[in-house]
KOLSE-778029 format. One record per residue (C-alpha): residue number from 1; x, z, y; residue in three letters. Coordinates in nm, 2 decimals, padded with zeros to 4 digits. Last residue first. Layout:
# residues N
<NUM; <X; Z; Y>; 'ALA'>
...
//
This chain:
# residues 251
<251; <-03.60; 03.27; -05.09>; 'LEU'>
<250; <-03.91; 03.14; -05.29>; 'ASN'>
<249; <-04.17; 03.08; -05.01>; 'SER'>
<248; <-03.90; 02.94; -04.79>; 'ILE'>
<247; <-03.76; 02.68; -05.04>; 'PHE'>
<246; <-04.09; 02.52; -05.15>; 'GLY'>
<245; <-04.04; 02.21; -04.95>; 'ASN'>
<244; <-03.69; 02.15; -05.06>; 'HIS'>
<243; <-03.80; 02.11; -05.41>; 'THR'>
<242; <-03.91; 01.75; -05.47>; 'LYS'>
<241; <-03.66; 01.60; -05.19>; 'ARG'>
<240; <-03.37; 01.81; -05.35>; 'PHE'>
<239; <-03.46; 01.68; -05.69>; 'ILE'>
<238; <-03.47; 01.32; -05.57>; 'TRP'>
<237; <-03.18; 01.34; -05.35>; 'ILE'>
<236; <-02.98; 01.50; -05.64>; 'ALA'>
<235; <-03.08; 01.23; -05.88>; 'PHE'>
<234; <-02.93; 00.99; -05.65>; 'LEU'>
<233; <-02.64; 01.14; -05.61>; 'LEU'>
<232; <-02.57; 01.19; -05.97>; 'PHE'>
<231; <-02.63; 00.83; -06.06>; 'VAL'>
<230; <-02.39; 00.73; -05.77>; 'SER'>
<229; <-02.12; 00.97; -05.88>; 'THR'>
<228; <-02.14; 00.85; -06.22>; 'PHE'>
<227; <-02.11; 00.48; -06.11>; 'LEU'>
<226; <-01.83; 00.53; -05.86>; 'ILE'>
<225; <-01.65; 00.69; -06.12>; 'CYS'>
<224; <-01.69; 00.41; -06.37>; 'LEU'>
<223; <-01.58; 00.17; -06.10>; 'LEU'>
<222; <-01.25; 00.40; -06.07>; 'SER'>
<221; <-01.19; 00.35; -06.45>; 'THR'>
<220; <-01.27; 00.00; -06.48>; 'HIS'>
<219; <-01.03; -00.06; -06.17>; 'LEU'>
<218; <-00.75; 00.16; -06.28>; 'ASP'>
<217; <-00.57; 00.35; -06.00>; 'PRO'>
<216; <-00.27; 00.20; -05.88>; 'PHE'>
<215; <00.05; 00.38; -06.02>; 'THR'>
<214; <00.24; 00.71; -05.92>; 'GLY'>
<213; <00.23; 00.82; -06.28>; 'GLU'>
<212; <00.15; 01.20; -06.20>; 'TYR'>
<211; <-00.02; 01.17; -05.87>; 'LEU'>
<210; <-00.23; 00.83; -05.86>; 'ILE'>
<209; <-00.24; 00.77; -06.25>; 'GLU'>
<208; <-00.32; 01.15; -06.29>; 'ARG'>
<207; <-00.59; 01.14; -06.03>; 'THR'>
<206; <-00.76; 00.83; -06.16>; 'ILE'>
<205; <-00.75; 00.98; -06.54>; 'LYS'>
<204; <-00.88; 01.33; -06.38>; 'PHE'>
<203; <-01.19; 01.16; -06.27>; 'PHE'>
<202; <-01.21; 00.97; -06.60>; 'TYR'>
<201; <-01.21; 01.25; -06.84>; 'TYR'>
<200; <-01.43; 01.46; -06.58>; 'PHE'>
<199; <-01.72; 01.22; -06.66>; 'PRO'>
<198; <-01.74; 01.35; -07.00>; 'ASN'>
<197; <-01.87; 01.13; -07.24>; 'PHE'>
<196; <-01.55; 00.98; -07.34>; 'LEU'>
<195; <-01.47; 01.35; -07.46>; 'PHE'>
<194; <-01.72; 01.34; -07.70>; 'VAL'>
<193; <-01.61; 00.99; -07.83>; 'MET'>
<192; <-01.26; 01.16; -07.89>; 'LYS'>
<191; <-01.42; 01.37; -08.17>; 'TYR'>
<190; <-01.33; 01.16; -08.44>; 'ARG'>
<189; <-00.98; 01.00; -08.34>; 'ALA'>
<188; <-00.85; 01.35; -08.30>; 'PRO'>
<187; <-00.78; 01.47; -07.96>; 'ILE'>
<186; <-00.39; 01.45; -07.90>; 'ILE'>
<185; <-00.42; 01.16; -07.69>; 'ASP'>
<184; <-00.67; 01.31; -07.48>; 'ILE'>
<183; <-00.37; 01.48; -07.30>; 'SER'>
<182; <-00.38; 01.87; -07.22>; 'TYR'>
<181; <-00.39; 02.09; -06.98>; 'ALA'>
<180; <-00.64; 01.89; -06.74>; 'ILE'>
<179; <-00.83; 01.70; -07.02>; 'PRO'>
<178; <-01.18; 01.83; -06.98>; 'SER'>
<177; <-01.34; 02.05; -07.26>; 'LEU'>
<176; <-01.15; 02.34; -07.12>; 'TYR'>
<175; <-01.27; 02.34; -06.76>; 'PHE'>
<174; <-01.63; 02.25; -06.90>; 'ILE'>
<173; <-01.61; 02.57; -07.13>; 'ALA'>
<172; <-01.51; 02.78; -06.80>; 'PRO'>
<171; <-01.77; 02.64; -06.59>; 'ASN'>
<170; <-02.04; 02.71; -06.88>; 'ILE'>
<169; <-02.12; 03.10; -06.75>; 'THR'>
<168; <-02.08; 03.02; -06.37>; 'ASN'>
<167; <-02.34; 02.76; -06.44>; 'TRP'>
<166; <-02.55; 02.98; -06.62>; 'LEU'>
<165; <-02.57; 03.24; -06.35>; 'ILE'>
<164; <-02.63; 02.97; -06.07>; 'ALA'>
<163; <-02.91; 02.84; -06.27>; 'VAL'>
<162; <-03.05; 03.21; -06.39>; 'ASP'>
<161; <-03.19; 03.22; -06.03>; 'ARG'>
<160; <-03.47; 03.00; -06.09>; 'LEU'>
<159; <-03.67; 02.90; -05.83>; 'PHE'>
<158; <-03.38; 02.88; -05.55>; 'VAL'>
<157; <-03.14; 02.80; -05.82>; 'ASN'>
<156; <-03.32; 02.46; -05.90>; 'LEU'>
<155; <-03.21; 02.34; -05.51>; 'SER'>
<154; <-02.86; 02.49; -05.58>; 'GLY'>
<153; <-02.79; 02.35; -05.89>; 'LEU'>
<152; <-02.89; 01.99; -05.77>; 'ILE'>
<151; <-02.74; 02.03; -05.45>; 'LEU'>
<150; <-02.40; 02.11; -05.64>; 'GLY'>
<149; <-02.40; 01.83; -05.89>; 'LEU'>
<148; <-02.46; 01.58; -05.59>; 'SER'>
<147; <-02.17; 01.78; -05.37>; 'TYR'>
<146; <-01.91; 01.76; -05.63>; 'ALA'>
<145; <-02.00; 01.38; -05.71>; 'PHE'>
<144; <-01.96; 01.32; -05.32>; 'ALA'>
<143; <-01.63; 01.50; -05.33>; 'GLY'>
<142; <-01.51; 01.31; -05.60>; 'TYR'>
<141; <-01.61; 00.99; -05.43>; 'VAL'>
<140; <-01.47; 01.06; -05.08>; 'VAL'>
<139; <-01.16; 01.24; -05.26>; 'LEU'>
<138; <-01.07; 00.93; -05.46>; 'PHE'>
<137; <-01.10; 00.71; -05.10>; 'PRO'>
<136; <-00.82; 00.94; -05.01>; 'ILE'>
<135; <-00.61; 00.98; -05.31>; 'ILE'>
<134; <-00.55; 00.60; -05.31>; 'TRP'>
<133; <-00.31; 00.66; -05.03>; 'LEU'>
<132; <-00.06; 00.80; -05.33>; 'LEU'>
<131; <-00.05; 00.43; -05.43>; 'ASN'>
<130; <00.22; 00.37; -05.12>; 'TRP'>
<129; <00.47; 00.55; -05.33>; 'THR'>
<128; <00.62; 00.89; -05.37>; 'VAL'>
<127; <00.68; 00.93; -05.73>; 'ASN'>
<126; <00.62; 01.28; -05.83>; 'MET'>
<125; <00.93; 01.46; -05.96>; 'GLY'>
<124; <00.86; 01.85; -06.01>; 'PHE'>
<123; <00.97; 01.93; -05.65>; 'PHE'>
<122; <00.77; 01.64; -05.50>; 'GLY'>
<121; <00.49; 01.79; -05.70>; 'MET'>
<120; <00.54; 02.14; -05.51>; 'LEU'>
<119; <00.55; 01.94; -05.18>; 'LEU'>
<118; <00.24; 01.80; -05.26>; 'MET'>
<117; <00.11; 02.14; -05.39>; 'PHE'>
<116; <00.22; 02.28; -05.02>; 'PRO'>
<115; <00.01; 02.00; -04.86>; 'ILE'>
<114; <-00.30; 02.02; -05.09>; 'LEU'>
<113; <-00.41; 02.39; -05.00>; 'GLY'>
<112; <-00.51; 02.19; -04.63>; 'LEU'>
<111; <-00.69; 01.95; -04.81>; 'LEU'>
<110; <-00.84; 02.17; -05.04>; 'SER'>
<109; <-00.97; 02.43; -04.80>; 'THR'>
<108; <-01.10; 02.16; -04.58>; 'MET'>
<107; <-01.27; 02.04; -04.88>; 'LEU'>
<106; <-01.40; 02.36; -04.94>; 'GLU'>
<105; <-01.56; 02.42; -04.59>; 'SER'>
<104; <-01.70; 02.04; -04.58>; 'VAL'>
<103; <-01.91; 02.11; -04.91>; 'LEU'>
<102; <-02.03; 02.42; -04.80>; 'GLU'>
<101; <-02.13; 02.24; -04.46>; 'ALA'>
<100; <-02.31; 01.97; -04.67>; 'PHE'>
<99; <-02.50; 02.24; -04.83>; 'ALA'>
<98; <-02.64; 02.41; -04.54>; 'TYR'>
<97; <-02.72; 02.10; -04.39>; 'LEU'>
<96; <-02.95; 02.02; -04.66>; 'ASN'>
<95; <-03.19; 02.24; -04.48>; 'VAL'>
<94; <-03.27; 02.04; -04.22>; 'PRO'>
<93; <-03.31; 02.28; -03.92>; 'ILE'>
<92; <-03.57; 02.50; -03.81>; 'ASN'>
<91; <-03.41; 02.81; -03.78>; 'LEU'>
<90; <-03.57; 03.18; -03.86>; 'SER'>
<89; <-03.62; 03.11; -04.27>; 'LYS'>
<88; <-03.33; 02.92; -04.32>; 'ILE'>
<87; <-03.13; 03.15; -04.14>; 'LEU'>
<86; <-03.23; 03.44; -04.36>; 'SER'>
<85; <-03.20; 03.24; -04.69>; 'ALA'>
<84; <-02.84; 03.13; -04.60>; 'ASN'>
<83; <-02.70; 03.29; -04.92>; 'ARG'>
<82; <-03.03; 03.17; -05.14>; 'ILE'>
<81; <-02.97; 02.83; -04.98>; 'PHE'>
<80; <-02.54; 02.81; -05.08>; 'VAL'>
<79; <-02.63; 02.96; -05.44>; 'SER'>
<78; <-02.55; 02.66; -05.67>; 'SER'>
<77; <-02.35; 02.50; -05.37>; 'LEU'>
<76; <-02.08; 02.79; -05.39>; 'GLN'>
<75; <-02.01; 02.75; -05.75>; 'ASN'>
<74; <-02.05; 02.35; -05.71>; 'THR'>
<73; <-01.74; 02.38; -05.44>; 'THR'>
<72; <-01.54; 02.59; -05.60>; 'ASN'>
<71; <-01.52; 02.44; -05.93>; 'SER'>
<70; <-01.49; 02.10; -05.77>; 'PHE'>
<69; <-01.18; 02.21; -05.57>; 'PHE'>
<68; <-00.99; 02.41; -05.83>; 'VAL'>
<67; <-01.07; 02.12; -06.07>; 'TRP'>
<66; <-00.89; 01.92; -05.81>; 'PHE'>
<65; <-00.58; 02.10; -05.79>; 'ILE'>
<64; <-00.56; 02.14; -06.16>; 'LEU'>
<63; <-00.53; 01.76; -06.25>; 'GLY'>
<62; <-00.25; 01.67; -06.07>; 'SER'>
<61; <-00.11; 02.00; -06.13>; 'LEU'>
<60; <-00.12; 01.99; -06.51>; 'VAL'>
<59; <00.07; 01.67; -06.53>; 'PHE'>
<58; <00.35; 01.77; -06.29>; 'LEU'>
<57; <00.40; 02.10; -06.48>; 'PRO'>
<56; <00.43; 01.89; -06.79>; 'TYR'>
<55; <00.71; 01.68; -06.69>; 'ASN'>
<54; <00.66; 01.43; -06.99>; 'ALA'>
<53; <00.40; 01.54; -07.23>; 'ILE'>
<52; <00.52; 01.49; -07.61>; 'SER'>
<51; <00.63; 01.85; -07.59>; 'PRO'>
<50; <00.28; 01.99; -07.57>; 'PHE'>
<49; <00.25; 02.33; -07.73>; 'ALA'>
<48; <00.59; 02.40; -07.55>; 'LYS'>
<47; <00.41; 02.37; -07.21>; 'SER'>
<46; <00.11; 02.54; -07.34>; 'PHE'>
<45; <00.17; 02.91; -07.28>; 'VAL'>
<44; <00.41; 02.95; -07.00>; 'LEU'>
<43; <00.33; 02.63; -06.80>; 'VAL'>
<42; <-00.05; 02.69; -06.86>; 'PHE'>
<41; <-00.01; 03.03; -06.75>; 'ILE'>
<40; <00.20; 02.95; -06.42>; 'LEU'>
<39; <-00.02; 02.65; -06.33>; 'LEU'>
<38; <-00.35; 02.84; -06.35>; 'TYR'>
<37; <-00.14; 03.11; -06.11>; 'LEU'>
<36; <-00.05; 02.83; -05.89>; 'LEU'>
<35; <-00.44; 02.70; -05.86>; 'PRO'>
<34; <-00.53; 03.06; -05.71>; 'HIS'>
<33; <-00.24; 03.09; -05.52>; 'LEU'>
<32; <-00.29; 02.80; -05.29>; 'PHE'>
<31; <-00.63; 02.86; -05.20>; 'SER'>
<30; <-00.55; 03.24; -05.18>; 'TRP'>
<29; <-00.30; 03.17; -04.91>; 'LEU'>
<28; <-00.61; 03.12; -04.70>; 'PHE'>
<27; <-00.66; 03.48; -04.66>; 'GLY'>
<26; <-00.39; 03.70; -04.80>; 'LEU'>
<25; <-00.53; 04.05; -04.71>; 'ALA'>
<24; <-00.90; 03.96; -04.75>; 'SER'>
<23; <-01.12; 04.17; -04.55>; 'HIS'>
<22; <-01.30; 03.84; -04.46>; 'LYS'>
<21; <-01.19; 03.54; -04.62>; 'TYR'>
<20; <-01.48; 03.37; -04.77>; 'LYS'>
<19; <-01.71; 03.50; -04.47>; 'LEU'>
<18; <-01.50; 03.38; -04.18>; 'GLN'>
<17; <-01.45; 03.02; -04.34>; 'PHE'>
<16; <-01.82; 02.99; -04.44>; 'ASN'>
<15; <-01.91; 03.09; -04.08>; 'LYS'>
<14; <-01.68; 02.84; -03.92>; 'TYR'>
<13; <-01.82; 02.56; -04.16>; 'VAL'>
<12; <-02.16; 02.68; -04.07>; 'LEU'>
<11; <-02.07; 02.66; -03.68>; 'TYR'>
<10; <-01.92; 02.32; -03.73>; 'TYR'>
<9; <-02.24; 02.17; -03.90>; 'ILE'>
<8; <-02.45; 02.34; -03.63>; 'LEU'>
<7; <-02.26; 02.18; -03.36>; 'TYR'>
<6; <-02.27; 01.83; -03.56>; 'ARG'>
<5; <-02.66; 01.86; -03.61>; 'ARG'>
<4; <-02.73; 01.95; -03.23>; 'THR'>
<3; <-02.50; 01.64; -03.13>; 'SER'>
<2; <-02.68; 01.43; -03.36>; 'GLU'>
<1; <-03.02; 01.57; -03.18>; 'MET'>
//
């Protein structure tokens, strides 16, 4: 049974890659070009607006590449069960494997895209220290957080198709409400509390400490990220268990 599940995950990951880049002239290069285009816009438009931020391109990159991973993962997971409706109806396999395979696909894409970005960040002056290795456990926690939210969206979207549409609509708002292209230090004190309730603030704080500052990630912030992920994951499992029995009749 375990070997069968592994084979199914391999097959689904391969299928996801094939469908994602089918009839695309640039193919996998889009995983690099997408955040690069964002970076060019931010550097051209905002670098002069935030002169207090040293090495602004590196500052933006350290958060941008992980936002793209999160955005792509949650967008794909929000409709993963609907896209795989024919397989879910015809194959008797655990439904959550479709969501997990989607996460693996996006994680592999992000890891491959991280290689040229690491070179680019090195060009912009990233400190290459042993602290960079902390990005590995961070990716595990961050990936679990993205998976949890995506599983919630995907489960609810089977019964109410507006969920995926709504998420794609509010995604850009979440992006601009997260400290990716700017520092939270520029936010007036009376509004800072709003940002401190945003889980992404803590995740991007960790990425900045590892990639931008080259330091050991703050323990308090790391524990908060683990706490957010644990809460979302438990809620996602509860939602999925409550809803998955009704998937076939609603797909």
